[in-house]
VOGU-3710 file (C-alpha; in Angstrom, 3 decimals, decimal comma):
1> msiynysdlk> 31,001/-0,653/106,827  27,447/0,624/107,293  24,810/-1,329/105,352  21,512/0,238/104,300  20,157/-2,338/101,831  21,112/-6,031/101,480  19,439/-6,519/98,072  22,175/-7,673/95,590  24,665/-6,178/98,044  27,558/-8,598/97,487
11> kdvgeelkrl> 27,313/-8,187/93,717  27,227/-4,393/93,934  30,094/-4,173/96,445  32,265/-6,518/94,374  31,645/-4,680/91,103  32,041/-1,212/92,598  35,280/-2,037/94,415  36,633/-3,563/91,184  35,843/-0,328/89,311  37,529/1,674/92,077
21> qkilkvnqdl> 40,641/-0,491/91,881  40,710/-0,208/88,085  40,659/3,598/88,307  43,410/3,644/90,939  45,670/1,299/88,939  45,906/3,793/86,085  45,879/6,922/88,244  49,103/8,934/88,456  47,873/11,652/90,827  48,212/9,942/94,211
31> pknlpykity> 50,474/11,916/96,576  53,867/10,295/96,956  54,996/11,408/100,401  51,872/12,857/102,010  48,886/11,170/103,704  45,771/11,339/101,529  42,077/10,531/101,499  40,199/8,976/98,588  36,465/9,639/98,333  34,569/7,504/95,827
41> kpnekltikt> 30,914/7,653/94,786  30,247/4,747/92,395  29,330/5,881/88,883  29,727/9,525/89,916  33,187/10,704/90,919  36,460/9,973/92,721  38,419/12,648/94,551  41,812/12,638/96,257  43,135/15,154/98,760  45,894/15,292/101,360
51> eekaetiiwe> 44,687/14,393/104,830  45,766/13,990/108,443  46,807/10,506/109,468  43,903/8,288/110,548  44,023/6,145/113,665  41,976/3,014/114,231  41,957/-0,028/116,529  42,906/-3,421/115,094  42,502/-6,717/116,945  45,646/-8,800/116,754
61> ngeykpyqfd> 47,048/-11,796/118,644  44,287/-11,799/121,238  44,326/-8,105/122,099  43,461/-4,688/120,705  46,315/-2,464/119,562  46,319/1,050/118,129  47,703/1,300/114,617  48,510/4,430/112,672  47,577/4,399/108,994  48,711/6,986/106,500
71> nicqvfsdky> 45,764/6,878/104,109  42,019/6,351/104,029  39,536/5,409/101,291  35,804/6,066/101,727  33,131/4,639/99,422  29,644/6,205/99,511  26,959/4,057/97,871  23,151/4,125/98,056  23,319/0,707/99,761  26,381/1,011/101,988
81> yisiefddqe> 29,240/3,127/103,260  32,721/1,638/103,667  35,896/3,133/105,141  39,262/1,457/104,407  42,423/2,585/106,164  45,770/1,586/104,680  49,431/2,481/104,183  50,377/0,831/100,900  48,270/1,445/97,795  48,901/-2,161/96,772
91> nlisknlitk> 46,719/-3,298/99,700  43,849/-1,149/98,443  43,971/-2,485/94,875  44,474/-6,127/95,926  41,819/-8,706/94,929  42,221/-10,097/98,442  40,571/-6,950/99,849  37,355/-7,668/97,944  37,438/-11,318/99,043  37,624/-10,313/102,701
101> viqalddtsa> 34,823/-7,756/102,390  32,560/-10,351/100,717  33,390/-12,875/103,454  32,313/-10,385/106,115  29,107/-9,631/104,177  28,254/-13,337/104,055  28,446/-13,502/107,839  26,456/-10,332/108,548  23,750/-11,341/106,066  23,225/-14,634/107,914
111> rrsrrlklfk> 22,802/-12,794/111,232  20,834/-9,681/110,260  17,716/-8,638/112,166  15,392/-5,678/112,622  17,790/-4,293/115,240  20,614/-2,061/114,117  23,931/-3,774/114,939  27,623/-3,008/114,785  29,956/-5,793/113,590  33,741/-5,843/114,035
121> yafekdslik> 35,980/-8,176/112,037  39,677/-9,024/111,837  41,546/-11,509/109,661  44,617/-13,650/110,130  45,797/-13,924/106,545  42,636/-15,145/104,785  40,874/-16,559/107,857  38,219/-14,686/109,810  39,372/-14,864/113,431  37,335/-12,223/115,247
131> kedyrigttg> 33,766/-11,015/115,072  31,633/-9,148/117,553  28,229/-7,563/117,322  26,529/-4,963/119,425  22,892/-3,987/119,380  22,495/-0,268/118,832  19,361/1,278/120,318  16,104/-0,688/120,598  13,749/-2,408/118,191  11,702/0,779/118,205
141> ellflkvgvg> 8,162/-0,525/118,677  5,992/2,449/119,529  2,425/3,476/120,174  1,328/6,605/118,347  -1,626/8,982/118,300  -2,396/11,269/115,372  -5,028/13,873/114,585  -5,678/15,558/111,284  -8,083/17,282/108,952  -8,971/16,319/105,399
151> vnlikndpvi> -10,535/17,880/102,321  -12,574/15,357/100,305  -14,314/15,367/96,955  -17,216/12,882/97,143  -19,951/12,757/94,485  -18,464/16,043/93,185  -19,261/17,685/96,536  -16,664/19,044/98,994  -16,578/17,230/102,346  -14,453/18,202/105,356
161> dftgeigfgf> -13,330/15,528/107,817  -11,642/15,463/111,210  -9,654/12,311/111,963  -8,169/10,682/115,045  -5,779/7,756/114,736  -4,188/5,284/117,168  -1,742/2,589/116,171  1,545/0,740/116,488  4,749/1,417/114,587  7,807/-0,809/114,122
171> nkkdvlknqy> 11,396/0,130/113,341  13,868/-1,716/111,173  17,491/-0,704/111,741  16,418/2,604/113,289  14,083/3,480/110,390  10,329/3,441/111,070  9,021/0,956/108,469  5,536/-0,387/109,348  2,419/1,075/110,969  -0,899/-0,577/111,870
181> ylsynllydf> -3,686/1,718/113,012  -7,341/2,292/113,811  -8,866/5,610/112,743  -12,129/7,432/113,421  -13,385/9,948/110,849  -16,058/12,633/111,247  -17,225/13,821/107,803  -19,057/17,119/107,406  -21,048/17,758/104,214  -23,259/20,778/103,731
191> ndnssadins> -26,864/20,264/102,615  -29,189/22,629/100,752  -30,040/24,441/104,000  -26,331/25,342/104,465  -26,208/23,178/107,583  -23,826/20,284/108,011  -24,718/16,604/107,994  -22,226/14,641/110,087  -21,293/11,064/109,221  -18,668/8,913/110,900
201> llslgyrrnf> -16,484/6,023/109,746  -14,276/3,576/111,613  -11,291/2,283/109,636  -8,422/-0,200/109,893  -5,235/0,594/108,042  -1,665/-0,416/107,282  1,123/1,682/105,804  4,755/0,922/104,936  7,745/3,207/104,557  9,607/2,271/101,357
211> stnkdksnwv> 12,512/4,602/102,118  15,747/3,465/103,803  16,593/7,053/104,747  15,330/7,839/108,254  15,277/11,563/107,409  13,155/11,175/104,257  10,122/8,875/104,396  7,999/7,401/101,603  4,797/6,002/103,135  2,238/4,039/101,098
221> glefgylisq> -0,712/2,273/102,712  -4,148/0,662/102,488  -7,237/1,420/104,551  -10,626/-0,270/104,936  -13,513/1,469/106,716  -17,210/1,154/107,552  -19,847/3,860/108,032  -20,980/3,589/111,670  -23,162/6,719/111,774  -25,222/7,980/108,796
231> ngdmfdddtf> -26,964/11,351/108,371  -28,291/13,132/105,300  -28,176/11,988/101,678  -24,435/11,745/101,077  -24,073/8,080/102,126  -26,276/4,990/102,137  -26,639/2,636/105,075  -24,061/-0,175/105,162  -21,445/1,811/103,254  -17,856/0,592/103,086
241> rfgvnweagn> -14,787/2,569/102,087  -11,548/1,288/100,570  -8,614/3,663/100,199  -4,962/3,838/99,151  -2,929/6,559/100,811  0,420/8,102/99,967  2,348/10,574/102,094  3,303/13,269/99,600  5,266/15,297/102,161  5,573/15,915/105,870
251> yitispqlyi> 2,060/15,548/107,330  0,392/15,687/103,891  -1,349/12,625/102,412  -3,190/11,952/99,151  -5,745/9,152/99,185  -7,835/7,888/96,221  -10,890/6,123/97,669  -13,803/3,942/96,670  -17,155/3,942/98,502  -19,278/0,791/98,171
261> sseqtypair> -22,866/0,140/99,295  -25,709/-2,112/98,152  -27,125/0,829/96,195  -24,088/2,281/94,454  -20,312/2,439/94,089  -18,443/5,682/93,474  -14,880/7,070/93,668  -13,620/9,881/95,864  -10,340/11,551/96,751  -8,996/12,986/99,999
271> igfgf> -6,105/15,335/100,776  -5,154/15,118/104,425  -3,154/17,358/106,743  -1,784/15,794/109,934  -0,607/17,338/113,201
//
């Protein structure tokens, strides 16, 4: 089993395996004398097709032995993937199967961490007699550097910015989840003489990836900055900036912002393009 999300996992696994077993109990289409594979997506579909025999390794009586199984059942959920190899259909639709899966989930839940791990289990009747875990990869802490350009609308005027960013990122089960960073922004606004006034801000930020899919991120973050260099009439002295940013796609961010000084408070918005 591969686990992507532990939230209400035992409840979901139990209910979804029960629905699978209910469908199989009334199904008359299972091949009688040929190996087959069942593919089940909860609340979507179940398919059955003939398949080559699957081979796995089972721990038994103190040693590993190869066993040949005729059939395989794969369950694809948003929270987990499970592969069950078996000969007799009665083993697949047994309540005891769900009990053993839940027992293994109880143990892995108590020992989970930010590292991605592989757990192996075997049972002697109803007793758990073997468990091993292996760390896969590293914790994934990393230092990153980013540069980008942004298009801002501030006081109804267009402002271009160039941004440099340095920070730390942290993985959770091989998915980059958290980033803390320091950014430096150069903002260019054009005055009545068609020349640019350049202001600069220094900001601290945090963003979190709310996706569990390492190939499709969903970053949302907060940022707090201070104007360290002021030129022209766009900004007052002692101006602060508070922003919320959302990564709308690869290297594209949308950030509603609020500028605050002793003289005035006004909203702004930025669309950023990273490299």
